[in-house]
N, C-alpha and C positions, 0 to 999 in steps of 0.2 A: 452409390454411384461410382462407377471407375472412370478415371481420366487419365489418359496416358498421353504425354507431350514428349515429343522426340526433339532434342536440342542440339543434335550432331549436325553441323552444316546446314542448320535450318534458316539461320539470320546472316544475310550477307549485305555487306556495303560496298558499293562501288564507286570510286570517284570518276565523274565525268571529265574532270580537269585536274592536272598535276600543278600543284602550288608548292613552290619552295618558301616557306615561312620560318622565320626564326621563333616566332611566339604564336600560338593559334589555341583558342579554346572553342568548343563546339556546343552548342544548345540545340537539342532536338526538338522538333515540332511535327507531330504527326498530322499528315493531311487525309481526312477519312474519305475524300473522294477519289483517291488513287492510291497506289502502292508506293508512292514516292515520298520519302522524307525530306522535309526542308530543314537544313542545317544552317544556324546562324554563325558565320565565322567572322572571328576577330583575328586581324594579323597587323603586325606592325613591321613596315618598311622604311628605313632610313629615318627613324625617329618620328614618322607620321603614322597615325592610328587609321587602319581602314576597316570598313565594315561593309560586309557583302553576304549575299545567299548563294548557296549552290545546291544542286539538287542530287541526291543520292538514291539509289534503289533500294527499298527495304521488302524482303520477301519472307514470309513466315509460315511454315508448314505444322500442323498440329493435328493430332487425332484426338477426338474426345468420345468417350463411350458413354451411353445412358440416354437419358430422355431427349427427343428432338424436340426443337423449338417449333412455335406454331407459325412461324413465317415461311419454313420450309413446306410448301403446299404442293410442289410437283412431286412425283414419284422419282423422277431422275433430274437432280438439280447439278447443273454444271458450275463447278468452281471457277472462280476468276482467276486464282493464282495459277493454276497448273493445266486448266482444261479437262481435268479428269471429272468423271461422272460419280456423284455420291447418291447412293440408292437408300431412299427413306424406308423402303419395306423390310430392310435387313433387320434381324433380331439383335438388340443390343447385346454386348459381351456379359453384363451383370444388370439387373434391374432390382428395384425395392419391392419388398413383399407388399401384397395387396393390404391396403388400410383397413383397420377394424374400426368402424364408427361406433361412437359411445351411443348409449340409449337417449342421451340429451342432445344428440346433433341430428340434423336432418341431413337427408341424403342430397348430394349434388344433382343438379339437373344435367341430363346428358348433353344438352345444348344450353349455353348460357342464355339468360332472359334477354341480355342485350341483342344477341343473335337472332332470337326469337322475335323482338320486336322489329328488328330491320327486316326479317324476312316478311313479316306481316304488312309492313308498310309497302313493300315491293309488290307483294300480293295484291293489296288494294290498288295500286296504280295499274298493274296488268288487268283487273277486272273492268275498269273503266273503258277499255278498248274492246273487251270481249263481249260477246252477247249475253244477256242476262240469263236466260234459261239454257245453259249449256250441259249436255248430258253427262252424267257423273260416270266415271270408270269404275270398274269392279275393283274390290268389293263395295264400294261405297252405295253402289244401285242394287244391293241385295244379290247380285250373281257370284258365283266363285271365279276364282282366277285359275282359268284352266291350265296353265303351264306351271302351276304350283301344286297341282292335285298329286303327281307322282311324288314331289317331295314331301308332301304331308305323310304318305303312306311309307315313304322311305324313314322319316323321324320316328314314326310309330314303331315300325319293326325294328328300328335301331334301338330304341328305348327298351323294347321287350328282350332283345338279344343281349343288352348291356346288364339287365337285371339278371337273367338266366345264368349268363358267364360269371358275373360276380358272386353268385351262390356257389359255384362250382370252385372259383378260386379262393374263397374263404376257407375251403377244406385243406388247402395246401400251403396258403400264405397267412401268416399269423397276423391279425389285426385286432388291436385293443381299443377299447372305448371307456372312458372315465364313467364311473358310476354316479357322480355328482354334478358334472357338468357335460358339456357337448364335444369336448376335444377327444379325438382319436389318434391313434398312432399305428403306423404299419412297420412292423418289425418283430423279431424274437421277443423282446421285452419292451415295456412301456418306457419312454424316455423320464429322465429324472428332473425335468424343469419344473419349477414352482409357479405354475400358470393357472391353477384350479381357482375358479371363481365362484363354485358352486355352494351349496349349503354346507356348514360346519367347515368351510376351508380354512379358517383360522385355526382350528384345532388341530388340523393337519398340516399346518404351515404352508399351504399353497400346494402340497403334493397331491397327485392324483391317485384315485383308487381305480386300478385297471381290472376291466372284465372283458368277456368276450364280445366283439362287434358283431352287429348285423347289417343286412343290406340298407336298413332305414339310416343308420349312422353314416354310411359312405354317401349314399345317394339321398339327400335331404328331401322330404316329402313336401313338396310346395303344391297347394290344393287351391283350386278357384271354383267358382259357381259355374255350373253348368247351364248355358243359355240355350232355350229352345228357339228363339228368335234372335239373332244376333243384333237386329236393328229395333228391336221391342223397347219397351219402356224400361227405365232403369229399375234396378232391384230395391225395393223399399226396406226399411228396418223391420217391418211387420213380417216379411217374407224371407228372413235370413235363415229360418230353420225348416222352411218347407221346400226350399230348392236344394237339389243335390249337389254336393261338392265332389270334383274328382280331380285327378292330378293335372296341373296347370299345362303341363306339355300335351296330354291327351285332348284337353278341351281345344287348345290351339290347332290340334291336328283335325278334330272334328270339324272345326270352323273353316277348315282350308280344304276339306273334301272327304275326310274319312267317314264312312258310314259304320256305326257301331248300334246294333239293335237294342241294347240296354240303355243308350242315351240317344234318343230321337232328336232330330232337329229340323227345322224348317228349310226347305230347299225351293228357291224361286226359280222359275223358267224365264220370266220376263222382269226387266227392270222395274223398279218402283216408281212411282209418279209422285213427284215431291210437289205438294201445293203450299208449302210454307217453309220457313227456315228450319223448323224442327217436326213439321208434320208431313206426313206422306200417305198414300194409298197404295195398295198392291194392285198391280195391272191385272186384267181379266184375262185367265188363262183357260177359259172354258172352250176357246176355238182350238186349242192345241190337243193334239192326240194324247191319249193315256200314258202315263208314266211307265217306262220300262223297268222291270225289276232290276233292282241294283246289282251290280256285278263288279267286285272289286277289281281295281287294275292289277294289284298284287295280293296274293293271300296274305292275310293279316296273322301274325303269330300270336301265340298265347303264352303266358307265364306257366313255368313248371312248379309245381307244388314242391315245398321243401322236402317231403317225404321221399320224393322221386329224384332228387338230385343224387348224382353219382360223382365222386371226387375223380378227376384224372389220373391215370396209372402211371404211364411213362413220362420221362422228362420232355420227349418230342411233343406229347399231347398238351403238357402245361404250356409250353412255349407257343405252340400254335393257338392254344385258347387265350393266351395273352395278347398275342397279336390281332386276334379277332375282336377281343374286348376294346382294345385301344382303338381299332377302326370304328367300332360302334360308338364309342363315345365322341370321337371327331365328327362322325357323320351326323349323330343327333344334335351337337352343337352347330355345325355348319348349317344343317338343313333348318334348324329352328329360327337361326339368325336371318336366313332368307324369307321365311315367313313371317317374322316379325316386321320385316319391311312393308309389307302390305296389309297385314292384320294387326291391328293396334293391340298392344299388350300395356296395361296400366300396373303401377306399383304405388303403394303408399310410401310418401317420404319419410314417414315416421317409423313404421312397422313393417314387416315383411309380407303384408297382405298383397296378393296379386289378383288382378282381374283381367281376363281376356274379352276385349269388346272395344267399341269405340268410347264408351264412357264408362267411369267408375260406378259402383254401388252407391247407394244412400245408407247403408248399414252403418249404424253408430256404434261399432264394437272395437274401435281402435283403443288399446290400451298403453300406447306409448307416452313419452313425456309430455306433460301439460295438454293431455287429451280433454282435460275439463274445459279449456278455453275454446276448443273446437266442438264441444258438444259430443265428443266421441266420434266424430266424422273423421273420415280418412283424407289426407292431402295427397290426391291423385296426381301423378305425373308419368311421364313415358318412360317405360322400363328398359333396361338393357339386357344383354343376354345373361349376364351373372345373376340377375334377379329372378330370371326364369328358371336357370339351371345353375345353382351355386356350385362353384368347383371343389370347395372343401379342402384348403390347403392344409398340408401336414408337413412334418420335419422329414427331410430326405436322409435316409440311412446310407452314408457313403460304402460301407462294406457290411454286408448282411452277416458274413461269417467272421467278421472281425470284432473288436471290442465294441461294447454298447457307448451310445452317446454320453458325454460328459457334461455336467452342468456348467463347468468353468469355461467350456469351449462352445457355448451357445452361439456366440456371433460369428463362428466360422462355418456353420452348418446352413445349408439352403432349404427350401420349402419346394412342394410340389403338390398338384391336386390328388385327391386320395385315390382315384381311380388310376391315375397315371403312376403313381408310386407302386400301387399293387401289380400293375402290369410289369413294370421295370424288375422288381423284385422276383418276378415269375419268369423273366427271360426275355420279355420284348424289347424291341429296340425303341431308344428314347428319341422322341420327336424333337425337332429343332426349336420350336417356339417355347419350348419349357425348360430349355438349358438355362436361361438369363437368371431365373429365380432359384435355381438348384445350387448356384456356386460351385460349378463343378471345376472351375480353374483356381479356387483358392485352396492353398495348402493349409492342411490341419495340422496344428502343433501336435506333436507326441506327447509331451509333458506340459505341465502348467508354467514351469520355468520359461519354456519357448514362447508360450502365449503372452506372458508379461513383458517380453521383450519385443513384441510386435507393436509397431508404431501405428 
């Protein structure tokens, strides 16, 4: 975390009254309610001791970079000292790398338990004044959210475009993957850091065994069960092999309105009739006219086989392909985040299992830390965007044509998502939100002697 404090002319004391004293000593006491410092003043006049208080203005200006505090809730907060506005949506200059949780550690809740309990109490108070049988909004009533159907098609097409473009970029941008662990590196040669935790890592002293990477190494395949009825019964342990599993992003798009013939799903045209807290019946749709054949709002794209992938020829084509890939990456993450606000996505707090639906499964296949105490059941909680689409951070290479990364200068290098690093090395423009973790403003020493001199 970077902290920059300017101390030139930032602290000023101003006397409200001029006192001529032969002897004076000041003791400062800060008043937190205002910017005025009370100074206890001792003076001696004609042999008599005099004690009094005088007020002096104290003004401090400082700029701190890094994580913002929780009490800054407004987007534009006005500072009391100067009247200037502080924008909380600005990207910090430097930020810490994403934390890697150990297998023995549970994932934190997106919303703290205290906040969830407070919201539940407020919700119960509001329900006392509201009617008991209040109609449920979509998608809780079984219907689709109409304004999110185009977003679902955009996310699906953005994912297909991202996969096809990465296959093309892998032919011009070298990407390495370790043959023993899940770490990858984007650059001419693999990095020399001893961070391998795979099999036989002690024999190799933590060094990686680099091989050529594939699309699955860059875009982590996160799968989920496909639900024919999103509001149906929970998947039991005996059904875990009979229900197909598809990519979690695709399942989210299907539940939000995308129709794929290989994976049919139930579409209701009338809201459900709830007869209990967890019981409901479908409304009678016999009076409605026959269903119209489905016509997609936007044409759905398809993945290109590996045998039909052609590498870009010119430099301009590579840069254009990198820009398109970066836009597809941002569009997929931005659209998936909007869909997750309405369509629930669950993640196990102990393992990376994902479930797209209001409730998690009952499958007892969690093999994380202390799964025997839970009888193999998952600890379902609300998922965040990085659970659904992991960014897969890699080391950022400052100069592709320059010297390779050095092991002793590891603390001076930054990190970026693998897709972003590939597009940057292909010639795309760097987005603003990724600069904080890439440490672009950190000077890299040229020799090891200079690195030892850094405080």
